ROLUM-137200 format. One record per residue (C-alpha): x, y, z; residue number from 1. Coordinates in nm, 3 decimals. Example, Ala and Ser with C-alpha at 12.3 -4.5 7.8 and 13.67 -1.06 7.14 Angstrom:
BEGIN
+---------+---------+---------+-----+
!    east !   north !      up !  nr !
+---------+---------+---------+-----+
!   1.230 !  -0.450 !   0.780 !   1 !
!   1.367 !  -0.106 !   0.714 !   2 !
+---------+---------+---------+-----+
// end
This chain:
BEGIN
+---------+---------+---------+-----+
!    east !   north !      up !  nr !
+---------+---------+---------+-----+
!   1.465 !  -1.192 !   1.098 !   1 !
!   1.491 !  -0.917 !   1.338 !   2 !
!   1.877 !  -0.791 !   1.343 !   3 !
!   1.859 !  -0.555 !   1.681 !   4 !
!   1.660 !  -0.482 !   1.952 !   5 !
!   1.435 !  -0.211 !   2.020 !   6 !
!   1.276 !  -0.011 !   2.329 !   7 !
!   1.035 !   0.266 !   2.310 !   8 !
!   1.064 !   0.498 !   2.571 !   9 !
!   0.803 !   0.712 !   2.624 !  10 !
!   0.882 !   1.039 !   2.802 !  11 !
!   0.603 !   1.125 !   3.033 !  12 !
!   0.533 !   1.394 !   3.328 !  13 !
!   0.236 !   1.503 !   3.510 !  14 !
!   0.385 !   1.869 !   3.541 !  15 !
!   0.221 !   2.116 !   3.231 !  16 !
!   0.195 !   2.495 !   3.221 !  17 !
!  -0.073 !   2.479 !   2.976 !  18 !
!  -0.238 !   2.168 !   3.038 !  19 !
!  -0.132 !   1.987 !   3.362 !  20 !
!  -0.117 !   1.639 !   3.455 !  21 !
!  -0.242 !   1.569 !   3.034 !  22 !
!  -0.025 !   1.241 !   3.048 !  23 !
!  -0.277 !   1.097 !   3.301 !  24 !
!  -0.596 !   1.224 !   3.091 !  25 !
!  -0.857 !   0.984 !   2.984 !  26 !
!  -0.869 !   0.856 !   2.638 !  27 !
!  -1.132 !   0.671 !   2.420 !  28 !
!  -1.184 !   0.360 !   2.685 !  29 !
!  -0.846 !   0.418 !   2.812 !  30 !
!  -0.763 !   0.491 !   3.185 !  31 !
!  -0.493 !   0.745 !   3.065 !  32 !
!  -0.317 !   0.903 !   2.757 !  33 !
!  -0.019 !   0.703 !   2.840 !  34 !
!  -0.226 !   0.358 !   2.827 !  35 !
!  -0.359 !   0.454 !   2.527 !  36 !
!  -0.055 !   0.500 !   2.355 !  37 !
!   0.124 !   0.176 !   2.485 !  38 !
!  -0.212 !  -0.019 !   2.324 !  39 !
!  -0.161 !   0.117 !   2.028 !  40 !
!   0.241 !   0.051 !   1.996 !  41 !
!   0.204 !  -0.267 !   2.146 !  42 !
!   0.081 !  -0.399 !   1.817 !  43 !
!   0.458 !  -0.317 !   1.704 !  44 !
!   0.624 !  -0.666 !   1.579 !  45 !
!   0.978 !  -0.499 !   1.605 !  46 !
!   0.945 !  -0.338 !   1.989 !  47 !
!   1.066 !  -0.594 !   2.277 !  48 !
!   0.987 !  -0.358 !   2.549 !  49 !
!   0.850 !  -0.038 !   2.661 !  50 !
!   0.947 !   0.182 !   2.927 !  51 !
!   0.785 !   0.488 !   3.077 !  52 !
!   1.042 !   0.715 !   3.217 !  53 !
!   0.911 !   1.012 !   3.412 !  54 !
!   1.041 !   1.236 !   3.682 !  55 !
!   1.132 !   1.089 !   3.972 !  56 !
!   0.919 !   1.360 !   4.194 !  57 !
!   0.648 !   1.306 !   4.437 !  58 !
!   0.405 !   1.460 !   4.192 !  59 !
!   0.514 !   1.192 !   3.940 !  60 !
!   0.445 !   0.881 !   4.130 !  61 !
!   0.097 !   0.866 !   3.999 !  62 !
!   0.271 !   0.791 !   3.678 !  63 !
!   0.416 !   0.482 !   3.834 !  64 !
!   0.106 !   0.337 !   3.911 !  65 !
!  -0.023 !   0.339 !   3.557 !  66 !
!   0.296 !   0.166 !   3.415 !  67 !
!   0.207 !  -0.121 !   3.723 !  68 !
!  -0.168 !  -0.121 !   3.627 !  69 !
!  -0.101 !  -0.188 !   3.190 !  70 !
!   0.194 !  -0.409 !   3.257 !  71 !
!   0.118 !  -0.710 !   3.058 !  72 !
!  -0.217 !  -0.573 !   2.959 !  73 !
!  -0.101 !  -0.558 !   2.597 !  74 !
!   0.129 !  -0.805 !   2.541 !  75 !
!   0.391 !  -0.620 !   2.579 !  76 !
!   0.658 !  -0.572 !   2.883 !  77 !
!   0.634 !  -0.242 !   3.034 !  78 !
!   0.824 !  -0.057 !   3.284 !  79 !
!   0.908 !   0.272 !   3.443 !  80 !
!   1.250 !   0.469 !   3.512 !  81 !
!   1.223 !   0.760 !   3.720 !  82 !
!   1.504 !   1.001 !   3.667 !  83 !
!   1.609 !   1.377 !   3.654 !  84 !
!   1.291 !   1.641 !   3.577 !  85 !
!   1.460 !   1.872 !   3.374 !  86 !
!   1.712 !   1.667 !   3.222 !  87 !
!   1.537 !   1.474 !   2.968 !  88 !
!   1.832 !   1.318 !   2.770 !  89 !
!   2.005 !   1.169 !   3.077 !  90 !
!   1.653 !   1.025 !   3.186 !  91 !
!   1.619 !   0.843 !   2.796 !  92 !
!   1.991 !   0.746 !   2.871 !  93 !
!   1.944 !   0.599 !   3.181 !  94 !
!   1.567 !   0.424 !   3.087 !  95 !
!   1.808 !   0.273 !   2.790 !  96 !
!   2.073 !   0.127 !   2.983 !  97 !
!   1.866 !  -0.077 !   3.204 !  98 !
!   1.722 !  -0.247 !   2.905 !  99 !
!   2.081 !  -0.254 !   2.693 ! 100 !
!   2.165 !  -0.423 !   3.043 ! 101 !
!   1.943 !  -0.751 !   3.032 ! 102 !
!   1.925 !  -0.773 !   2.632 ! 103 !
!   2.309 !  -0.696 !   2.519 ! 104 !
!   2.397 !  -1.087 !   2.514 ! 105 !
!   2.026 !  -1.139 !   2.330 ! 106 !
!   2.145 !  -0.937 !   1.967 ! 107 !
!   2.192 !  -1.129 !   1.683 ! 108 !
!   2.580 !  -1.116 !   1.583 ! 109 !
!   2.544 !  -0.754 !   1.429 ! 110 !
!   2.280 !  -0.612 !   1.612 ! 111 !
!   2.249 !  -0.309 !   1.819 ! 112 !
!   2.036 !  -0.167 !   2.076 ! 113 !
!   1.815 !   0.115 !   1.955 ! 114 !
!   1.576 !   0.350 !   2.125 ! 115 !
!   1.250 !   0.438 !   2.003 ! 116 !
!   1.168 !   0.769 !   2.163 ! 117 !
!   0.792 !   0.892 !   2.200 ! 118 !
!   0.650 !   1.181 !   2.401 ! 119 !
!   0.323 !   1.128 !   2.587 ! 120 !
!   0.169 !   1.428 !   2.397 ! 121 !
!   0.191 !   1.231 !   2.085 ! 122 !
!  -0.137 !   0.975 !   2.175 ! 123 !
!  -0.130 !   0.870 !   1.780 ! 124 !
!   0.185 !   0.751 !   1.728 ! 125 !
!   0.152 !   0.433 !   1.532 ! 126 !
!   0.312 !   0.095 !   1.553 ! 127 !
!   0.290 !   0.094 !   1.188 ! 128 !
!   0.529 !   0.375 !   1.139 ! 129 !
!   0.750 !   0.258 !   1.409 ! 130 !
!   0.790 !  -0.069 !   1.258 ! 131 !
!   0.855 !   0.101 !   0.915 ! 132 !
!   1.191 !   0.292 !   1.043 ! 133 !
!   1.267 !  -0.015 !   1.279 ! 134 !
!   1.265 !  -0.223 !   0.953 ! 135 !
!   1.441 !   0.018 !   0.714 ! 136 !
!   1.694 !   0.023 !   1.026 ! 137 !
!   1.722 !  -0.352 !   1.053 ! 138 !
!   1.759 !  -0.386 !   0.621 ! 139 !
!   2.045 !  -0.078 !   0.638 ! 140 !
!   2.293 !  -0.113 !   0.933 ! 141 !
!   2.476 !   0.195 !   0.848 ! 142 !
!   2.163 !   0.405 !   0.996 ! 143 !
!   2.198 !   0.534 !   1.303 ! 144 !
!   1.924 !   0.780 !   1.383 ! 145 !
!   1.559 !   0.741 !   1.175 ! 146 !
!   1.251 !   1.017 !   1.233 ! 147 !
!   0.940 !   1.183 !   1.060 ! 148 !
!   1.081 !   1.486 !   1.248 ! 149 !
!   1.396 !   1.521 !   1.113 ! 150 !
!   1.240 !   1.746 !   0.826 ! 151 !
!   0.871 !   1.781 !   0.951 ! 152 !
!   0.680 !   1.667 !   0.663 ! 153 !
!   0.393 !   1.485 !   0.880 ! 154 !
!   0.166 !   1.663 !   1.096 ! 155 !
!   0.280 !   1.731 !   1.501 ! 156 !
!   0.180 !   1.474 !   1.679 ! 157 !
!   0.304 !   1.169 !   1.477 ! 158 !
!   0.621 !   1.204 !   1.593 ! 159 !
!   0.880 !   0.890 !   1.638 ! 160 !
!   1.275 !   0.916 !   1.662 ! 161 !
!   1.438 !   0.614 !   1.657 ! 162 !
!   1.801 !   0.587 !   1.740 ! 163 !
!   2.144 !   0.377 !   1.806 ! 164 !
!   2.168 !   0.398 !   2.228 ! 165 !
!   2.536 !   0.409 !   2.144 ! 166 !
!   2.516 !   0.743 !   1.953 ! 167 !
!   2.204 !   0.854 !   2.265 ! 168 !
!   2.505 !   0.733 !   2.541 ! 169 !
!   2.796 !   1.010 !   2.310 ! 170 !
!   2.548 !   1.271 !   2.315 ! 171 !
!   2.482 !   1.264 !   2.671 ! 172 !
!   2.873 !   1.279 !   2.733 ! 173 !
!   2.906 !   1.550 !   2.553 ! 174 !
!   2.614 !   1.796 !   2.639 ! 175 !
!   2.751 !   1.944 !   2.964 ! 176 !
!   2.483 !   1.896 !   3.259 ! 177 !
!   2.404 !   2.267 !   3.256 ! 178 !
!   2.308 !   2.273 !   2.869 ! 179 !
!   1.946 !   2.413 !   2.820 ! 180 !
!   1.914 !   2.132 !   2.518 ! 181 !
!   1.951 !   1.868 !   2.778 ! 182 !
!   1.591 !   1.916 !   2.822 ! 183 !
!   1.565 !   1.707 !   2.482 ! 184 !
!   1.664 !   1.367 !   2.367 ! 185 !
!   1.693 !   1.308 !   2.020 ! 186 !
!   1.685 !   1.582 !   1.899 ! 187 !
!   2.044 !   1.660 !   2.015 ! 188 !
!   2.142 !   1.415 !   1.773 ! 189 !
!   2.022 !   1.548 !   1.474 ! 190 !
!   2.190 !   1.903 !   1.637 ! 191 !
!   2.501 !   1.804 !   1.759 ! 192 !
!   2.649 !   1.568 !   1.446 ! 193 !
!   2.961 !   1.688 !   1.440 ! 194 !
!   3.030 !   1.687 !   1.821 ! 195 !
!   2.902 !   1.341 !   1.788 ! 196 !
!   3.120 !   1.196 !   1.512 ! 197 !
!   3.438 !   1.372 !   1.693 ! 198 !
!   3.374 !   1.187 !   1.978 ! 199 !
!   3.333 !   0.814 !   1.843 ! 200 !
!   3.545 !   0.902 !   1.518 ! 201 !
!   3.257 !   0.826 !   1.254 ! 202 !
!   2.968 !   1.061 !   1.053 ! 203 !
!   2.632 !   0.923 !   1.194 ! 204 !
!   2.399 !   0.835 !   0.930 ! 205 !
!   2.033 !   1.030 !   1.010 ! 206 !
!   1.739 !   0.948 !   0.763 ! 207 !
!   1.419 !   1.129 !   0.751 ! 208 !
!   1.111 !   0.913 !   0.696 ! 209 !
!   0.867 !   1.145 !   0.473 ! 210 !
!   0.528 !   1.088 !   0.329 ! 211 !
!   0.548 !   0.916 !  -0.032 ! 212 !
!   0.249 !   1.080 !  -0.178 ! 213 !
!   0.237 !   1.483 !  -0.136 ! 214 !
!  -0.120 !   1.495 !  -0.044 ! 215 !
!   0.025 !   1.343 !   0.332 ! 216 !
!   0.241 !   1.646 !   0.367 ! 217 !
!   0.056 !   1.859 !   0.658 ! 218 !
!   0.324 !   1.981 !   0.875 ! 219 !
!   0.099 !   2.282 !   0.953 ! 220 !
!  -0.173 !   2.057 !   1.149 ! 221 !
!  -0.134 !   1.916 !   1.528 ! 222 !
!  -0.296 !   1.644 !   1.674 ! 223 !
!  -0.046 !   1.681 !   1.963 ! 224 !
!  -0.189 !   1.717 !   2.349 ! 225 !
!  -0.017 !   2.067 !   2.459 ! 226 !
!  -0.371 !   2.246 !   2.526 ! 227 !
!  -0.723 !   2.206 !   2.659 ! 228 !
!  -0.800 !   2.276 !   2.285 ! 229 !
!  -0.587 !   1.995 !   2.174 ! 230 !
!  -0.760 !   1.796 !   2.415 ! 231 !
!  -1.099 !   1.863 !   2.290 ! 232 !
!  -0.971 !   1.809 !   1.927 ! 233 !
!  -0.819 !   1.497 !   2.003 ! 234 !
!  -1.141 !   1.313 !   2.163 ! 235 !
!  -1.359 !   1.432 !   1.924 ! 236 !
!  -1.084 !   1.295 !   1.619 ! 237 !
!  -1.138 !   0.961 !   1.839 ! 238 !
!  -1.496 !   1.021 !   1.845 ! 239 !
!  -1.545 !   1.023 !   1.451 ! 240 !
!  -1.293 !   0.750 !   1.405 ! 241 !
!  -1.485 !   0.528 !   1.616 ! 242 !
!  -1.405 !   0.121 !   1.691 ! 243 !
!  -1.364 !   0.002 !   1.340 ! 244 !
!  -1.011 !   0.133 !   1.193 ! 245 !
!  -0.666 !  -0.050 !   1.190 ! 246 !
!  -0.507 !   0.081 !   1.483 ! 247 !
!  -0.174 !  -0.047 !   1.389 ! 248 !
!  -0.193 !   0.232 !   1.162 ! 249 !
!  -0.366 !   0.511 !   1.387 ! 250 !
!  -0.148 !   0.773 !   1.244 ! 251 !
!  -0.258 !   0.699 !   0.895 ! 252 !
!  -0.614 !   0.677 !   0.958 ! 253 !
!  -0.595 !   1.045 !   1.172 ! 254 !
!  -0.458 !   1.146 !   0.855 ! 255 !
!  -0.701 !   1.036 !   0.638 ! 256 !
!  -1.006 !   1.165 !   0.876 ! 257 !
!  -0.814 !   1.468 !   0.864 ! 258 !
!  -0.768 !   1.533 !   0.487 ! 259 !
!  -1.187 !   1.430 !   0.459 ! 260 !
!  -1.248 !   1.674 !   0.715 ! 261 !
!  -0.964 !   1.902 !   0.832 ! 262 !
!  -1.265 !   2.116 !   1.007 ! 263 !
!  -1.186 !   1.890 !   1.288 ! 264 !
!  -0.882 !   2.139 !   1.358 ! 265 !
!  -1.050 !   2.426 !   1.399 ! 266 !
!  -1.063 !   2.484 !   1.760 ! 267 !
!  -0.637 !   2.452 !   1.810 ! 268 !
!  -0.530 !   2.576 !   1.430 ! 269 !
!  -0.399 !   2.892 !   1.591 ! 270 !
!  -0.230 !   2.760 !   1.850 ! 271 !
!   0.130 !   2.854 !   1.907 ! 272 !
!   0.410 !   2.572 !   1.922 ! 273 !
!   0.717 !   2.541 !   2.093 ! 274 !
!   1.009 !   2.401 !   1.875 ! 275 !
!   1.216 !   2.145 !   2.014 ! 276 !
!   1.565 !   2.265 !   2.028 ! 277 !
!   1.533 !   2.633 !   2.036 ! 278 !
+---------+---------+---------+-----+
// end
């Protein structure tokens, strides 16, 4: 039986200097990248609801239509939250507060509310990885934060961060409104552990989810969606994967494909990536 409640929060925005409107591009037989992600993570046994958190600007209003179109389509409740464009930390915090307000009374006696942070430029995030992390947290109540990006071991683009909303609210209170790091969410939990410990009077427990098999260690690979080259790479990977694979573990399926056909990454292997928090 699940101990905690989990809301998957997908950060999405239309503005992007290198690939404008990327979250609204079609992938596979889905109308948008957002829908593609929702379809995959809806296979999770731990996610209770999915929230698309986007900037409250006219430019981003098409994202709300996407949310309305896919709500209920993949057997998981999907809602939206429109918040600050640049203050991503506050946008995620407020989005999680809506879920917490509706679900706190439904928690088990020792349960908590956890946010699963996903970005719309990571189309290969999988329900399998989400469930592995959430199950570990459910079994180990001392864990406040767990992700596969604490120390990067997996390819860039499989990124999942799961953390207590208590910790999220704490870091949202700690960072002043002009702090440049507010453009990130869970990364700030990693970078401000000491400050969180002072505020909450205990040191958060953070855990890195890393591959067991050394063959899977490929932090140098990127299947994230930042550029038009990335888009071509991702479409090619989907085309080669075909229809017959374990969609629940799509990140593992993509990884195994790349181990056998690394040339699929030739188009985007030299692109410089931005490091979060820097």
